[in-house]
C-alpha positions as CSV (number, residue, x, y, z in Angstrom):
1,M,74.1,18.7,-72.7
2,R,72.1,17.3,-69.1
3,R,72.2,20.1,-66.7
4,P,73.5,18.6,-63.4
5,R,69.9,18.2,-60.8
6,C,69.9,21.3,-57.9
7,P,68.4,20.9,-54.9
8,L,64.7,21.2,-53.8
9,P,64.3,24.7,-52.9
10,F,61.7,23.4,-50.4
11,A,64.3,21.0,-48.9
12,P,65.0,22.8,-46.1
13,V,61.1,23.6,-45.2
14,L,60.5,20.0,-45.0
15,L,63.5,19.4,-42.9
16,A,62.2,22.2,-40.5
17,A,58.8,20.4,-40.5
18,A,59.9,17.3,-39.0
19,L,62.2,18.8,-36.9
20,L,59.0,20.5,-34.9
21,A,57.2,17.6,-35.3
22,A,60.0,15.8,-33.9
23,G,60.0,18.4,-31.2
24,C,56.0,18.4,-30.3
25,G,55.9,14.9,-30.2
26,S,58.7,14.6,-27.4
27,A,56.7,17.9,-25.6
28,R,53.9,16.0,-25.8
29,R,55.1,13.2,-23.8
30,E,56.7,14.9,-21.6
31,L,53.4,17.2,-20.3
32,P,51.8,15.9,-17.5
33,S,48.6,13.7,-17.0
34,L,45.4,15.8,-16.2
35,P,44.0,14.4,-13.3
36,Q,40.1,13.0,-13.8
37,A,37.2,14.3,-12.4
38,P,36.3,12.0,-9.4
39,P,32.8,10.4,-10.3
40,A,29.8,12.5,-9.7
41,A,27.9,11.9,-6.0
42,T,24.7,10.4,-5.7
43,I,22.2,9.5,-4.0
44,E,19.8,6.5,-2.9
45,V,16.3,7.3,-3.7
46,A,13.6,4.7,-2.1
47,P,10.3,3.8,-4.0
48,R,7.0,5.0,-2.2
49,V,5.7,2.0,0.0
50,G,2.1,1.2,-0.4
51,L,0.1,-0.6,1.6
52,A,-3.3,-2.3,0.6
53,L,-5.6,-3.8,3.3
54,G,-8.1,-5.9,2.9
55,G,-11.9,-6.7,4.7
56,G,-12.0,-9.6,6.8
57,G,-13.7,-8.5,10.2
58,A,-13.0,-8.3,13.3
59,R,-10.1,-10.8,12.0
60,G,-8.6,-7.7,10.3
61,F,-7.2,-6.5,13.2
62,A,-3.9,-8.8,12.2
63,E,-3.2,-5.6,10.0
64,V,-2.5,-3.9,13.1
65,G,0.7,-6.4,13.8
66,V,1.7,-5.8,10.1
67,L,2.0,-1.8,10.2
68,R,3.8,-2.4,13.1
69,V,6.6,-5.0,11.9
70,L,6.8,-2.3,8.8
71,A,7.2,0.5,11.6
72,E,9.8,-1.3,13.8
73,E,12.3,-2.2,10.4
74,K,12.1,1.4,9.2
75,I,10.1,1.1,5.8
76,P,7.9,4.3,5.6
77,V,3.9,3.4,4.4
78,A,3.3,6.6,2.0
79,V,0.0,5.4,0.5
80,L,-2.9,3.8,2.5
81,T,-6.0,2.2,1.0
82,G,-8.2,-0.6,2.8
83,T,-11.7,-2.1,2.0
84,S,-14.0,-2.9,5.5
85,V,-11.6,-3.1,8.6
86,G,-8.8,-2.5,6.6
87,A,-10.2,1.3,5.5
88,L,-10.6,1.2,9.8
89,I,-7.3,0.6,10.2
90,G,-5.8,2.3,7.5
91,A,-7.9,5.7,8.4
92,L,-6.9,5.3,12.6
93,Y,-3.1,5.0,10.7
94,A,-3.1,7.6,8.0
95,D,-4.4,10.0,10.5
96,R,-1.9,9.6,13.2
97,P,1.2,7.4,11.8
98,D,2.4,6.0,15.4
99,V,1.9,2.4,15.5
100,F,2.4,2.3,19.1
101,A,-0.5,4.5,19.0
102,L,-2.9,2.7,16.8
103,E,-2.3,-0.9,18.8
104,Y,-2.8,1.1,21.7
105,E,-6.6,2.3,20.1
106,A,-7.3,-1.1,18.6
107,L,-6.7,-3.0,21.5
108,G,-10.1,-1.3,23.3
109,I,-11.9,-0.7,20.1
110,D,-15.1,-4.1,20.8
111,E,-17.8,-5.3,19.2
112,H,-20.6,-1.9,20.8
113,D,-17.7,0.8,19.4
114,L,-19.1,-0.3,15.6
115,L,-22.2,-2.0,15.9
116,D,-25.3,-0.1,16.5
117,R,-27.1,-3.4,17.1
118,S,-25.9,-7.0,18.4
119,L,-24.3,-8.7,15.4
120,L,-25.9,-11.8,16.9
121,S,-29.2,-10.5,16.5
122,L,-28.6,-9.2,13.0
123,I,-27.6,-12.7,11.8
124,S,-30.8,-13.7,13.5
125,G,-32.7,-11.9,11.5
126,G,-33.0,-8.7,13.0
127,G,-32.7,-6.2,10.5
128,Y,-30.0,-4.3,9.1
129,A,-28.2,-1.9,11.7
130,K,-27.4,1.7,10.1
131,G,-23.6,1.4,10.4
132,E,-23.8,5.7,12.2
133,R,-21.8,4.1,15.2
134,I,-18.6,3.6,13.1
135,E,-18.8,7.1,11.8
136,A,-19.4,8.2,15.2
137,F,-16.7,6.4,16.8
138,L,-14.1,7.3,13.7
139,A,-15.5,11.5,14.3
140,A,-14.9,11.0,17.6
141,R,-10.9,10.1,17.3
142,L,-9.3,11.1,14.5
143,Q,-7.2,14.3,14.5
144,H,-8.3,15.5,11.1
145,A,-11.9,15.1,9.8
146,A,-11.2,15.0,6.1
147,I,-9.3,12.7,3.9
148,E,-7.3,15.2,2.2
149,D,-5.9,16.7,5.0
150,L,-5.0,13.3,6.8
151,P,-0.8,13.2,7.3
152,L,-0.6,10.3,4.8
153,R,-2.2,9.2,0.9
154,F,-4.9,7.2,1.8
155,A,-8.1,6.2,0.4
156,A,-11.1,4.3,1.6
157,V,-12.6,1.7,-0.9
158,A,-16.5,1.0,-1.5
159,T,-18.6,-0.3,-4.5
160,D,-21.2,1.7,-5.8
161,L,-24.6,-0.6,-5.0
162,T,-26.1,0.3,-8.6
163,S,-23.5,0.4,-11.4
164,G,-20.9,-2.7,-8.9
165,A,-17.8,0.2,-9.5
166,T,-15.0,0.3,-7.1
167,V,-15.3,3.5,-6.1
168,A,-11.9,4.9,-4.0
169,F,-12.9,8.0,-1.8
170,E,-10.0,10.2,-1.8
171,R,-11.7,12.7,-0.6
172,G,-14.3,14.2,2.2
173,P,-15.0,13.2,5.5
174,V,-12.7,10.0,6.4
175,A,-15.7,8.6,8.2
176,Q,-18.3,8.7,6.2
177,A,-16.2,7.4,4.0
178,V,-14.9,4.3,6.1
179,R,-18.5,4.0,6.9
180,A,-19.3,3.4,3.4
181,S,-16.2,1.0,2.7
182,A,-17.4,-0.7,5.6
183,A,-21.1,-1.1,4.7
184,I,-21.4,-5.3,4.7
185,P,-24.8,-6.1,2.5
186,G,-26.9,-7.5,4.9
187,I,-25.3,-6.2,8.0
188,F,-25.2,-2.4,7.5
189,A,-27.9,-0.5,5.1
190,P,-26.3,1.2,2.4
191,V,-24.3,4.7,2.8
192,A,-25.9,7.4,0.6
193,I,-22.6,10.2,-0.5
194,D,-24.3,12.6,-2.9
195,G,-26.9,10.9,-4.5
196,R,-25.4,6.9,-5.2
197,L,-25.6,4.1,-2.7
198,Y,-22.1,2.8,-1.7
199,V,-22.2,-1.1,0.0
200,D,-18.7,-2.7,1.4
201,G,-15.4,-2.4,-1.1
202,G,-15.2,-6.1,-1.1
203,V,-18.0,-6.9,-3.2
204,S,-15.5,-5.3,-6.0
205,N,-12.8,-5.1,-4.6
206,P,-11.1,-6.7,-1.2
207,V,-8.2,-6.2,-1.6
208,P,-7.3,-2.8,-3.4
209,A,-3.6,-3.0,-4.8
210,D,-4.8,-1.9,-7.8
211,V,-5.9,1.5,-5.7
212,A,-2.9,1.7,-3.8
213,R,-1.0,2.1,-7.1
214,R,-3.0,4.6,-9.0
215,L,-2.3,6.9,-5.8
216,G,1.4,6.9,-6.5
217,A,2.9,3.5,-4.7
218,E,6.1,2.1,-6.7
219,V,6.2,-0.9,-4.2
220,V,2.8,-2.1,-3.3
221,I,2.1,-4.7,-0.3
222,A,-0.7,-6.0,0.0
223,V,-2.5,-7.8,3.6
224,S,-4.9,-10.5,2.4
225,I,-7.4,-11.9,5.2
226,P,-8.3,-15.5,4.6
227,R,-12.1,-16.0,5.0
228,E,-13.5,-17.6,8.1
229,I,-14.6,-21.8,7.3
230,P,-17.5,-22.0,9.8
231,A,-17.9,-25.3,11.6
232,S,-21.5,-25.6,9.6
233,P,-23.4,-24.7,7.1
234,P,-25.3,-21.3,7.9
235,R,-29.0,-21.7,8.5
236,T,-30.1,-18.1,8.5
237,Q,-31.2,-16.1,5.3
238,V,-28.5,-13.4,6.6
239,G,-25.8,-15.8,7.5
240,V,-26.1,-17.5,3.8
241,A,-25.4,-14.0,2.3
242,L,-22.7,-13.4,4.6
243,Q,-21.1,-16.8,3.9
244,S,-22.1,-16.3,0.5
245,I,-20.6,-13.4,-0.2
246,A,-16.7,-14.5,2.0
247,I,-17.2,-16.9,-0.9
248,M,-17.0,-14.6,-3.8
249,G,-14.9,-11.9,-2.5
250,A,-12.0,-14.9,-1.8
251,E,-12.0,-15.5,-5.4
252,I,-12.2,-11.8,-6.1
253,G,-9.6,-11.3,-4.2
254,R,-7.0,-13.8,-5.3
255,C,-7.5,-12.0,-8.3
256,R,-6.4,-8.5,-6.9
257,E,-3.7,-9.3,-4.8
258,R,-1.5,-10.4,-8.5
259,E,-1.3,-6.6,-8.8
260,A,0.3,-6.2,-5.6
261,D,4.3,-6.8,-5.4
262,V,4.4,-8.2,-1.6
263,V,0.8,-10.2,-0.4
264,I,1.2,-10.9,3.1
265,T,-1.6,-13.4,4.5
266,P,-1.7,-13.6,8.4
267,E,-2.4,-17.0,10.1
268,V,-5.4,-16.1,11.8
269,G,-6.8,-19.2,12.2
270,D,-10.7,-20.2,13.4
271,V,-10.8,-16.7,15.0
272,A,-14.7,-15.8,14.3
273,F,-15.6,-12.9,11.5
274,D,-17.1,-11.3,14.4
275,D,-15.1,-12.5,17.5
276,F,-13.9,-9.1,18.9
277,T,-12.0,-10.9,22.1
278,Q,-8.8,-11.9,20.1
279,K,-7.5,-9.1,18.5
280,R,-3.8,-9.3,20.7
281,R,-3.5,-13.2,18.8
282,L,-5.1,-11.7,15.8
283,I,-2.2,-8.9,16.4
284,E,0.7,-11.3,16.7
285,A,-0.6,-13.5,13.5
286,G,0.3,-10.1,11.4
287,I,3.7,-9.4,13.3
288,A,4.8,-13.5,12.6
289,A,3.1,-12.9,8.9
290,T,4.9,-9.6,7.7
291,R,8.5,-10.7,9.1
292,A,8.3,-14.2,7.5
293,A,7.5,-11.8,4.4
294,L,10.2,-9.2,5.4
295,P,13.2,-10.4,2.4
296,E,10.6,-10.1,0.1
297,I,9.9,-7.0,0.7
298,R,13.3,-5.6,0.7
299,R,13.9,-6.8,-2.5
300,A,11.1,-5.4,-4.3
301,I,12.0,-1.8,-2.5
302,A,15.7,-2.9,-3.7
303,A,14.4,-3.5,-7.3
304,R,12.5,0.3,-7.4
305,T,15.5,2.0,-5.7
306,K,17.2,4.7,-8.2
307,R,20.3,6.4,-7.9
308,V,20.4,10.4,-8.3
309,P,22.6,12.6,-8.4
310,Q,23.1,14.8,-5.2
């Protein structure tokens, strides 16, 4: 005889659990949503901008115009490297980062401030200039005697006459380093520093963009001064040597320019290598070339601008 089926003893427990679950679910649906945390505040950090100033004799005064536009456009330069006249302009600005003071100083410079003897007599075969005058000129004007004390990071680029290596002077006397950087072969005597002889940086590195990068620049703007095209071939030994160096330097410079993010090439026209009378025209050429390059400069800076937590 079959026994009658009894209700499961745990049925009331299951029913209670189901009701409890339903109630909890209803309670969860009624809870207000928690407010979302606002996004973390961030700020933009602009990259360090470096300026690599090339050589070019008196034509290099166009670089003053480059610095003027960058200052007017609030594009701060944190690193300066220079070869030859670029080292001279760079040292003056790194010592006192005031573009109006730099322009005033530059306009007052003439050939006799920088050369021990007339450049014309040297090209005619009169021998070397010692280069002492350019060193004395800087020593009398700089507020900071040592490179490491300059308000801006700076390096003067020269060439080791024995090894041919590029040497960037990042420490030591500013005036001596600039003299070595501007010791044009055939014009100036080599400069002895710590037992080594140095000549113009343009022999190995006419546009030192790589040095600016190594010194911490994240965006590098290079200023390349076109070489002078003489109206007629040079006829003296020194003239031939200078023209040969200018040709080689232009070719090396084109390779070095590729290491920069932006290259500015002022249209210096027919101004001669040794013509110190057209500095105003040269500064205007630097201004025009830099204004034309501003969109490219801003793109390069924007591409390397970072957002970091505030």
